[in-house]
Each structure stands twice: as structure tokens, then as C-alpha cells.
N, CA, C and O atoms as a GROMACS GRO file, in nm:
protein
  240
    1MET      N    1  -0.628  -2.254   2.966
    1MET     CA    2  -0.609  -2.212   3.094
    1MET      C    3  -0.508  -2.026   3.051
    1MET      O    4  -0.479  -1.941   3.135
    2TYR      N    5  -0.475  -2.018   2.873
    2TYR     CA    6  -0.452  -1.840   2.884
    2TYR      C    7  -0.588  -1.798   2.971
    2TYR      O    8  -0.561  -1.738   3.076
    3PHE      N    9  -0.709  -1.818   2.947
    3PHE     CA   10  -0.836  -1.784   3.045
    3PHE      C   11  -0.810  -1.731   3.095
    3PHE      O   12  -0.795  -1.609   3.094
    4ALA      N   13  -0.786  -1.852   3.197
    4ALA     CA   14  -0.828  -1.866   3.372
    4ALA      C   15  -0.653  -1.776   3.425
    4ALA      O   16  -0.658  -1.720   3.535
    5PHE      N   17  -0.538  -1.768   3.363
    5PHE     CA   18  -0.459  -1.618   3.391
    5PHE      C   19  -0.513  -1.446   3.290
    5PHE      O   20  -0.445  -1.348   3.259
    6ALA      N   21  -0.622  -1.469   3.272
    6ALA     CA   22  -0.648  -1.334   3.166
    6ALA      C   23  -0.685  -1.288   3.314
    6ALA      O   24  -0.638  -1.197   3.383
    7VAL      N   25  -0.837  -1.432   3.356
    7VAL     CA   26  -0.927  -1.366   3.447
    7VAL      C   27  -0.840  -1.326   3.586
    7VAL      O   28  -0.908  -1.246   3.651
    8ILE      N   29  -0.769  -1.343   3.623
    8ILE     CA   30  -0.649  -1.315   3.750
    8ILE      C   31  -0.594  -1.225   3.727
    8ILE      O   32  -0.557  -1.138   3.806
    9TYR      N   33  -0.576  -1.232   3.593
    9TYR     CA   34  -0.485  -1.083   3.552
    9TYR      C   35  -0.600  -0.933   3.570
    9TYR      O   36  -0.572  -0.828   3.628
   10ILE      N   37  -0.719  -0.963   3.508
   10ILE     CA   38  -0.803  -0.837   3.526
   10ILE      C   39  -0.861  -0.802   3.646
   10ILE      O   40  -0.894  -0.688   3.680
   11VAL      N   41  -0.878  -0.943   3.734
   11VAL     CA   42  -0.931  -0.901   3.880
   11VAL      C   43  -0.794  -0.857   3.905
   11VAL      O   44  -0.794  -0.752   3.841
   12LEU      N   45  -0.730  -0.862   3.934
   12LEU     CA   46  -0.585  -0.775   4.023
   12LEU      C   47  -0.640  -0.655   3.953
   12LEU      O   48  -0.725  -0.586   4.009
   13GLU      N   49  -0.594  -0.626   3.826
   13GLU     CA   50  -0.575  -0.509   3.774
   13GLU      C   51  -0.717  -0.458   3.827
   13GLU      O   52  -0.691  -0.341   3.853
   14VAL      N   53  -0.836  -0.475   3.855
   14VAL     CA   54  -0.985  -0.422   3.915
   14VAL      C   55  -0.950  -0.399   4.077
   14VAL      O   56  -0.965  -0.297   4.145
   15PHE      N   57  -0.895  -0.532   4.115
   15PHE     CA   58  -0.893  -0.509   4.299
   15PHE      C   59  -0.788  -0.354   4.290
   15PHE      O   60  -0.853  -0.257   4.326
   16PHE      N   61  -0.642  -0.320   4.249
   16PHE     CA   62  -0.549  -0.278   4.266
   16PHE      C   63  -0.599  -0.101   4.207
   16PHE      O   64  -0.555   0.004   4.253
   17ILE      N   65  -0.704  -0.117   4.093
   17ILE     CA   66  -0.736   0.058   4.049
   17ILE      C   67  -0.802   0.108   4.143
   17ILE      O   68  -0.782   0.221   4.187
   18ALA      N   69  -0.907   0.014   4.194
   18ALA     CA   70  -0.987   0.049   4.289
   18ALA      C   71  -0.944   0.087   4.398
   18ALA      O   72  -0.991   0.190   4.447
   19ASP      N   73  -0.837   0.007   4.471
   19ASP     CA   74  -0.786   0.024   4.601
   19ASP      C   75  -0.696   0.232   4.588
   19ASP      O   76  -0.681   0.301   4.688
   20VAL      N   77  -0.659   0.275   4.457
   20VAL     CA   78  -0.582   0.389   4.410
   20VAL      C   79  -0.642   0.490   4.419
   20VAL      O   80  -0.592   0.599   4.446
   21ILE      N   81  -0.833   0.453   4.382
   21ILE     CA   82  -0.877   0.499   4.383
   21ILE      C   83  -0.948   0.564   4.482
   21ILE      O   84  -0.975   0.684   4.485
   22ARG      N   85  -0.980   0.464   4.579
   22ARG     CA   86  -1.032   0.495   4.720
   22ARG      C   87  -0.850   0.518   4.882
   22ARG      O   88  -0.832   0.492   5.000
   23ASN      N   89  -0.783   0.572   4.781
   23ASN     CA   90  -0.682   0.588   4.829
   23ASN      C   91  -0.659   0.722   4.858
   23ASN      O   92  -0.639   0.792   4.759
   24LYS      N   93  -0.655   0.796   5.004
   24LYS     CA   94  -0.700   0.926   5.040
   24LYS      C   95  -0.561   1.050   5.010
   24LYS      O   96  -0.564   1.166   4.967
   25ALA      N   97  -0.438   0.952   5.059
   25ALA     CA   98  -0.312   1.015   5.060
   25ALA      C   99  -0.316   1.027   4.900
   25ALA      O  100  -0.231   0.948   4.859
   26LEU      N  101  -0.344   1.057   4.849
   26LEU     CA  102  -0.298   1.081   4.692
   26LEU      C  103  -0.410   1.171   4.615
   26LEU      O  104  -0.532   1.159   4.602
   27ASN      N  105  -0.324   1.258   4.574
   27ASN     CA  106  -0.418   1.388   4.461
   27ASN      C  107  -0.462   1.281   4.353
   27ASN      O  108  -0.429   1.165   4.325
   28GLY      N  109  -0.572   1.394   4.296
   28GLY     CA  110  -0.609   1.342   4.149
   28GLY      C  111  -0.468   1.312   4.030
   28GLY      O  112  -0.481   1.230   3.939
   29LEU      N  113  -0.374   1.369   4.044
   29LEU     CA  114  -0.252   1.312   4.001
   29LEU      C  115  -0.211   1.182   4.006
   29LEU      O  116  -0.230   1.069   3.962
   30GLY      N  117  -0.158   1.236   4.067
   30GLY     CA  118  -0.085   1.111   4.154
   30GLY      C  119  -0.131   0.951   4.122
   30GLY      O  120  -0.078   0.856   4.064
   31LYS      N  121  -0.275   0.977   4.200
   31LYS     CA  122  -0.366   0.842   4.140
   31LYS      C  123  -0.383   0.774   3.984
   31LYS      O  124  -0.349   0.659   3.956
   32ALA      N  125  -0.460   0.900   3.859
   32ALA     CA  126  -0.344   0.872   3.757
   32ALA      C  127  -0.221   0.784   3.702
   32ALA      O  128  -0.205   0.677   3.644
   33LEU      N  129  -0.135   0.899   3.758
   33LEU     CA  130  -0.030   0.844   3.760
   33LEU      C  131  -0.064   0.690   3.763
   33LEU      O  132  -0.113   0.624   3.671
   34TRP      N  133  -0.024   0.640   3.908
   34TRP     CA  134  -0.071   0.517   3.870
   34TRP      C  135  -0.140   0.402   3.898
   34TRP      O  136  -0.116   0.292   3.947
   35ILE      N  137  -0.284   0.497   3.827
   35ILE     CA  138  -0.359   0.364   3.739
   35ILE      C  139  -0.316   0.359   3.602
   35ILE      O  140  -0.357   0.266   3.533
   36LEU      N  141  -0.237   0.451   3.550
   36LEU     CA  142  -0.137   0.389   3.423
   36LEU      C  143  -0.011   0.379   3.462
   36LEU      O  144   0.059   0.360   3.363
   37ALA      N  145   0.054   0.383   3.567
   37ALA     CA  146   0.121   0.260   3.590
   37ALA      C  147   0.064   0.136   3.577
   37ALA      O  148   0.090   0.056   3.487
   38LEU      N  149   0.006   0.124   3.642
   38LEU     CA  150  -0.098  -0.008   3.658
   38LEU      C  151  -0.123  -0.097   3.502
   38LEU      O  152  -0.096  -0.210   3.462
   39LEU      N  153  -0.186   0.019   3.446
   39LEU     CA  154  -0.205  -0.044   3.299
   39LEU      C  155  -0.101  -0.062   3.213
   39LEU      O  156  -0.144  -0.142   3.129
   40VAL      N  157   0.024  -0.030   3.183
   40VAL     CA  158   0.120  -0.013   3.141
   40VAL      C  159   0.249  -0.096   3.192
   40VAL      O  160   0.336  -0.155   3.128
   41VAL      N  161   0.239  -0.088   3.262
   41VAL     CA  162   0.366  -0.170   3.351
   41VAL      C  163   0.275  -0.248   3.475
   41VAL      O  164   0.273  -0.199   3.588
   42PRO      N  165   0.202  -0.371   3.442
   42PRO     CA  166   0.114  -0.351   3.574
   42PRO      C  167   0.185  -0.474   3.708
   42PRO      O  168   0.169  -0.452   3.828
   43VAL      N  169   0.257  -0.590   3.657
   43VAL     CA  170   0.301  -0.658   3.750
   43VAL      C  171   0.456  -0.578   3.830
   43VAL      O  172   0.499  -0.646   3.923
   44PHE      N  173   0.516  -0.480   3.809
   44PHE     CA  174   0.646  -0.348   3.852
   44PHE      C  175   0.540  -0.267   3.966
   44PHE      O  176   0.553  -0.244   4.086
   45ALA      N  177   0.447  -0.242   3.883
   45ALA     CA  178   0.312  -0.144   4.014
   45ALA      C  179   0.241  -0.188   4.079
   45ALA      O  180   0.188  -0.108   4.155
   46TRP      N  181   0.199  -0.321   4.090
   46TRP     CA  182   0.182  -0.401   4.143
   46TRP      C  183   0.291  -0.420   4.252
   46TRP      O  184   0.231  -0.356   4.338
   47ILE      N  185   0.416  -0.461   4.320
   47ILE     CA  186   0.517  -0.458   4.388
   47ILE      C  187   0.522  -0.345   4.434
   47ILE      O  188   0.516  -0.314   4.553
   48VAL      N  189   0.535  -0.261   4.323
   48VAL     CA  190   0.560  -0.130   4.382
   48VAL      C  191   0.438  -0.086   4.492
   48VAL      O  192   0.442  -0.072   4.614
   49TYR      N  193   0.357  -0.075   4.417
   49TYR     CA  194   0.199  -0.075   4.496
   49TYR      C  195   0.206  -0.073   4.635
   49TYR      O  196   0.193   0.008   4.727
   50GLY      N  197   0.230  -0.189   4.619
   50GLY     CA  198   0.190  -0.333   4.765
   50GLY      C  199   0.292  -0.244   4.875
   50GLY      O  200   0.272  -0.190   4.984
   51ILE      N  201   0.388  -0.258   4.803
   51ILE     CA  202   0.513  -0.275   4.933
   51ILE      C  203   0.468  -0.128   4.946
   51ILE      O  204   0.368  -0.154   5.013
   52TRP      N  205   0.464   0.012   4.933
   52TRP     CA  206   0.418   0.129   4.940
   52TRP      C  207   0.276   0.112   5.052
   52TRP      O  208   0.260   0.187   5.149
   53ARG      N  209   0.206   0.027   5.024
   53ARG     CA  210   0.136   0.040   5.072
   53ARG      C  211   0.120  -0.014   5.229
   53ARG      O  212   0.058   0.026   5.328
   54MET      N  213   0.216  -0.135   5.200
   54MET     CA  214   0.210  -0.197   5.379
   54MET      C  215   0.254  -0.035   5.452
   54MET      O  216   0.213   0.040   5.541
   55ARG      N  217   0.366  -0.043   5.343
   55ARG     CA  218   0.428   0.066   5.468
   55ARG      C  219   0.375   0.207   5.510
   55ARG      O  220   0.417   0.266   5.609
   56GLN      N  221   0.256   0.266   5.406
   56GLN     CA  222   0.194   0.322   5.435
   56GLN      C  223   0.111   0.289   5.601
   56GLN      O  224   0.112   0.352   5.707
   57SER      N  225   0.043   0.155   5.557
   57SER     CA  226  -0.050   0.099   5.626
   57SER      C  227  -0.001   0.085   5.804
   57SER      O  228  -0.086   0.099   5.891
   58ARG      N  229   0.137   0.057   5.836
   58ARG     CA  230   0.215   0.050   5.925
   58ARG      C  231   0.270   0.216   6.046
   58ARG      O  232   0.296   0.233   6.164
   59GLY      N  233   0.261   0.311   5.907
   59GLY     CA  234   0.295   0.424   5.920
   59GLY      C  235   0.454   0.517   5.894
   59GLY      O  236   0.486   0.632   5.926
   60LEU      N  237   0.513   0.432   5.840
   60LEU     CA  238   0.637   0.457   5.782
   60LEU      C  239   0.647   0.527   5.655
   60LEU      O  240   0.757   0.549   5.605
   0.00000   0.00000   0.00000
């Protein structure tokens, strides 16, 4: 059971870090800070980054 949660956590981390790296709206420092936030406080950072990306895709 814990193995499944670990796999889900790793997949989500890789997905979000890849998205941060591909994001052209962020500069190098912004990308580094988002990656650091994703590694230090992942669940909170996932929520905040997801909301920010949804707003960005809608042009808000």
C-alpha cells in the first residue's frame, strides 16, 4: 500500500517538475524556486501551481 503511494508521489513530482521546466513564462530563478517548493512542501505547491497554471491558460 505504501509502495503505491510512493509511486503516485514520484509520478506527480516528475509531472509537475517537467511542467515547470517547460513553462516559458518563468525565468531561471522562478523555475528553481518552484522546483524547490515542489520538493519541500509538495502538496501545497501542487495546489498553488495548478491553480496558477489554470489561470494562466485562461489568460487571467
